[in-house]
LONU-210524 format. One record per residue (C-alpha): residue in one letter; residue number from 1; x, y, z. Coordinates in nm, 3 decimals, always signed. Example, Ala and Ser with C-alpha at 12.3 -4.5 7.8 and 13.67 -1.06 7.14 Angstrom:
BEGIN
{"A", 1, {+1.230, -0.450, +0.780}}
{"S", 2, {+1.367, -0.106, +0.714}}
# end
This chain:
BEGIN
{"X", 1, {+2.552, +5.653, +0.660}}
{"X", 2, {+2.705, +5.322, +0.559}}
{"X", 3, {+2.553, +4.998, +0.678}}
{"X", 4, {+2.801, +4.763, +0.838}}
{"X", 5, {+2.787, +4.415, +0.696}}
{"X", 6, {+2.909, +4.158, +0.946}}
{"X", 7, {+3.003, +3.909, +0.676}}
{"X", 8, {+3.232, +4.159, +0.505}}
{"X", 9, {+3.413, +4.227, +0.834}}
{"X", 10, {+3.437, +3.856, +0.920}}
{"X", 11, {+3.241, +3.909, +1.240}}
{"X", 12, {+3.042, +3.596, +1.320}}
{"X", 13, {+2.671, +3.644, +1.329}}
{"X", 14, {+2.498, +3.560, +1.659}}
{"X", 15, {+2.141, +3.437, +1.669}}
{"X", 16, {+1.901, +3.467, +1.956}}
{"X", 17, {+1.865, +3.111, +2.082}}
{"X", 18, {+1.623, +2.945, +2.317}}
{"X", 19, {+1.763, +2.791, +2.635}}
{"X", 20, {+1.763, +2.441, +2.486}}
{"X", 21, {+1.928, +2.564, +2.165}}
{"X", 22, {+2.201, +2.740, +2.367}}
{"X", 23, {+2.259, +2.418, +2.565}}
{"X", 24, {+2.288, +2.228, +2.237}}
{"X", 25, {+2.554, +2.473, +2.112}}
{"X", 26, {+2.747, +2.444, +2.439}}
{"X", 27, {+2.727, +2.063, +2.432}}
{"X", 28, {+2.858, +2.053, +2.075}}
{"X", 29, {+3.144, +2.290, +2.159}}
{"X", 30, {+3.231, +2.084, +2.467}}
{"X", 31, {+3.240, +1.764, +2.262}}
{"X", 32, {+3.481, +1.920, +2.012}}
{"X", 33, {+3.733, +2.066, +2.259}}
{"X", 34, {+3.825, +1.951, +2.611}}
{"X", 35, {+3.959, +2.295, +2.703}}
{"X", 36, {+3.631, +2.456, +2.604}}
{"X", 37, {+3.444, +2.183, +2.794}}
{"X", 38, {+3.636, +2.266, +3.113}}
{"X", 39, {+3.572, +2.638, +3.066}}
{"X", 40, {+3.201, +2.577, +3.011}}
{"X", 41, {+3.195, +2.370, +3.330}}
{"X", 42, {+3.383, +2.639, +3.525}}
{"X", 43, {+3.159, +2.922, +3.406}}
{"X", 44, {+2.842, +2.718, +3.455}}
{"X", 45, {+2.944, +2.641, +3.811}}
{"X", 46, {+3.015, +3.009, +3.882}}
{"X", 47, {+2.677, +3.115, +3.752}}
{"X", 48, {+2.485, +2.826, +3.911}}
{"X", 49, {+2.645, +2.882, +4.253}}
{"X", 50, {+2.619, +3.261, +4.252}}
{"X", 51, {+2.388, +3.308, +4.550}}
{"X", 52, {+2.303, +3.646, +4.697}}
{"X", 53, {+2.193, +3.602, +5.057}}
{"X", 54, {+2.023, +3.942, +5.047}}
{"X", 55, {+1.828, +3.864, +4.728}}
{"X", 56, {+1.712, +3.528, +4.865}}
{"X", 57, {+1.612, +3.692, +5.194}}
{"X", 58, {+1.414, +3.958, +5.010}}
{"X", 59, {+1.238, +3.695, +4.798}}
{"X", 60, {+1.147, +3.487, +5.105}}
{"X", 61, {+1.020, +3.795, +5.288}}
{"X", 62, {+0.808, +3.907, +4.992}}
{"X", 63, {+0.668, +3.556, +4.933}}
{"X", 64, {+0.557, +3.517, +5.294}}
{"X", 65, {+0.461, +3.878, +5.364}}
{"X", 66, {+0.262, +3.889, +5.042}}
{"X", 67, {+0.022, +3.610, +5.137}}
{"X", 68, {-0.324, +3.766, +5.118}}
{"X", 69, {-0.546, +3.713, +5.420}}
{"X", 70, {-0.854, +3.757, +5.199}}
{"X", 71, {-0.744, +3.461, +4.985}}
{"X", 72, {-0.710, +3.254, +5.299}}
{"X", 73, {-1.058, +3.346, +5.413}}
{"X", 74, {-1.207, +3.287, +5.067}}
{"X", 75, {-1.053, +2.939, +5.050}}
{"X", 76, {-1.171, +2.840, +5.397}}
{"X", 77, {-1.511, +2.794, +5.551}}
{"X", 78, {-1.803, +2.615, +5.398}}
{"X", 79, {-1.714, +2.472, +5.059}}
{"X", 80, {-1.930, +2.429, +4.752}}
{"X", 81, {-2.057, +2.072, +4.745}}
{"X", 82, {-2.038, +2.044, +5.122}}
{"X", 83, {-1.756, +2.019, +5.365}}
{"X", 84, {-1.560, +2.274, +5.555}}
{"X", 85, {-1.199, +2.393, +5.540}}
{"X", 86, {-1.044, +2.533, +5.853}}
{"X", 87, {-0.881, +2.872, +5.796}}
{"X", 88, {-0.567, +2.762, +5.984}}
{"X", 89, {-0.530, +2.458, +5.757}}
{"X", 90, {-0.564, +2.684, +5.455}}
{"X", 91, {-0.310, +2.927, +5.602}}
{"X", 92, {-0.069, +2.639, +5.658}}
{"X", 93, {-0.106, +2.529, +5.295}}
{"X", 94, {-0.048, +2.885, +5.173}}
{"X", 95, {+0.270, +2.918, +5.379}}
{"X", 96, {+0.406, +2.584, +5.258}}
{"X", 97, {+0.323, +2.677, +4.898}}
{"X", 98, {+0.504, +3.011, +4.935}}
{"X", 99, {+0.813, +2.835, +5.076}}
{"X", 100, {+0.820, +2.549, +4.825}}
{"X", 101, {+1.044, +2.720, +4.565}}
{"X", 102, {+1.302, +2.799, +4.832}}
{"X", 103, {+1.305, +2.447, +4.973}}
{"X", 104, {+1.334, +2.315, +4.620}}
{"X", 105, {+1.632, +2.539, +4.539}}
{"X", 106, {+1.815, +2.421, +4.852}}
{"X", 107, {+1.748, +2.062, +4.741}}
{"X", 108, {+1.883, +2.140, +4.391}}
{"X", 109, {+2.211, +2.271, +4.535}}
{"X", 110, {+2.240, +1.971, +4.767}}
{"X", 111, {+2.172, +1.719, +4.492}}
{"X", 112, {+2.429, +1.890, +4.268}}
{"X", 113, {+2.688, +1.861, +4.546}}
{"X", 114, {+2.721, +2.239, +4.567}}
{"X", 115, {+2.722, +2.250, +4.946}}
{"X", 116, {+2.865, +2.602, +4.982}}
{"X", 117, {+2.589, +2.744, +4.759}}
{"X", 118, {+2.334, +2.533, +4.947}}
{"X", 119, {+2.446, +2.688, +5.274}}
{"X", 120, {+2.448, +3.043, +5.134}}
{"X", 121, {+2.096, +2.991, +5.004}}
{"X", 122, {+1.994, +2.855, +5.345}}
{"X", 123, {+2.136, +3.169, +5.506}}
{"X", 124, {+1.920, +3.378, +5.273}}
{"X", 125, {+1.607, +3.179, +5.359}}
{"X", 126, {+1.674, +3.210, +5.732}}
{"X", 127, {+1.738, +3.583, +5.699}}
{"X", 128, {+1.413, +3.626, +5.506}}
{"X", 129, {+1.219, +3.446, +5.779}}
{"X", 130, {+1.391, +3.656, +6.043}}
{"X", 131, {+1.313, +3.978, +5.857}}
{"X", 132, {+0.951, +3.868, +5.836}}
{"X", 133, {+0.941, +3.844, +6.216}}
{"X", 134, {+1.097, +4.187, +6.247}}
{"X", 135, {+0.932, +4.385, +5.969}}
{"X", 136, {+0.602, +4.229, +5.861}}
{"X", 137, {+0.293, +4.443, +5.893}}
{"X", 138, {+0.062, +4.203, +5.711}}
{"X", 139, {-0.267, +4.093, +5.860}}
{"X", 140, {-0.192, +3.737, +5.750}}
{"X", 141, {+0.131, +3.731, +5.951}}
{"X", 142, {-0.040, +3.880, +6.254}}
{"X", 143, {-0.330, +3.630, +6.244}}
{"X", 144, {-0.173, +3.306, +6.121}}
{"X", 145, {+0.204, +3.307, +6.152}}
{"X", 146, {+0.275, +3.369, +6.519}}
{"X", 147, {+0.470, +3.046, +6.576}}
{"X", 148, {+0.578, +2.982, +6.219}}
{"X", 149, {+0.908, +3.171, +6.206}}
{"X", 150, {+1.066, +2.968, +6.487}}
{"X", 151, {+0.925, +2.641, +6.353}}
{"X", 152, {+1.036, +2.717, +5.998}}
{"X", 153, {+1.381, +2.825, +6.111}}
{"X", 154, {+1.427, +2.502, +6.303}}
{"X", 155, {+1.290, +2.290, +6.018}}
{"X", 156, {+1.540, +2.439, +5.771}}
{"X", 157, {+1.830, +2.409, +6.017}}
{"X", 158, {+1.744, +2.050, +6.114}}
{"X", 159, {+1.722, +1.943, +5.751}}
{"X", 160, {+2.063, +2.098, +5.680}}
{"X", 161, {+2.213, +1.933, +5.989}}
{"X", 162, {+2.072, +1.593, +5.889}}
{"X", 163, {+2.227, +1.629, +5.544}}
{"X", 164, {+2.563, +1.740, +5.683}}
{"X", 165, {+2.601, +1.563, +6.019}}
{"X", 166, {+2.982, +1.583, +6.026}}
{"X", 167, {+3.026, +1.934, +5.887}}
{"X", 168, {+3.159, +2.118, +6.194}}
{"X", 169, {+3.287, +2.404, +5.978}}
{"X", 170, {+2.948, +2.448, +5.812}}
{"X", 171, {+2.771, +2.441, +6.148}}
{"X", 172, {+3.010, +2.706, +6.277}}
{"X", 173, {+2.936, +2.921, +5.970}}
{"X", 174, {+2.565, +2.876, +6.030}}
{"X", 175, {+2.598, +2.974, +6.397}}
{"X", 176, {+2.811, +3.275, +6.308}}
{"X", 177, {+2.561, +3.385, +6.043}}
{"X", 178, {+2.270, +3.361, +6.287}}
{"X", 179, {+2.461, +3.542, +6.561}}
{"X", 180, {+2.543, +3.826, +6.323}}
{"X", 181, {+2.219, +3.857, +6.124}}
{"X", 182, {+1.947, +3.701, +6.341}}
{"X", 183, {+2.050, +3.793, +6.697}}
{"X", 184, {+1.705, +3.736, +6.851}}
{"X", 185, {+1.738, +3.367, +6.766}}
{"X", 186, {+2.040, +3.327, +6.991}}
{"X", 187, {+1.965, +3.215, +7.344}}
{"X", 188, {+2.205, +3.133, +7.624}}
{"X", 189, {+2.328, +2.777, +7.590}}
{"X", 190, {+2.091, +2.693, +7.304}}
{"X", 191, {+2.215, +2.469, +7.028}}
{"X", 192, {+2.091, +2.504, +6.674}}
# end
């Protein structure tokens, strides 16, 4: 069997690059050709803004539903060297830690001016919280998260509304999403 030599066939050789090396190649290509620069920008935007509501919801659900009640108990109570940590304070910290990556990602979209992706990601977070209310069987949820879903939902919605106070279309999309996917959150005459 003959070995194919890429150089003989004039096929450019591709090297496995690190993320920073790949960025360097893209930057150099963009500097050399404005058309390539625009295409890099277009493709980067498509990839960056490609948000799957279902994947985000699943990730939120797993992050919150996967909090281990034993870890909470082990981190609370009497502490070495004195002092005491309340189990509810520890639970609160664990919930906030689990949600941090999702809050951060929403902030990244907002800061990049990618408001449609920000809203899609928000929809995924809200759906994940809603699914947690509906489907969680964890002891941690049962013991420490009774009021959290409603509080978290409202915190995420209020932050979005504060960032987009004049976005009537976005608010309508948010309301429509909640009506369709989180029907138990809709109450007569209630405003998000």
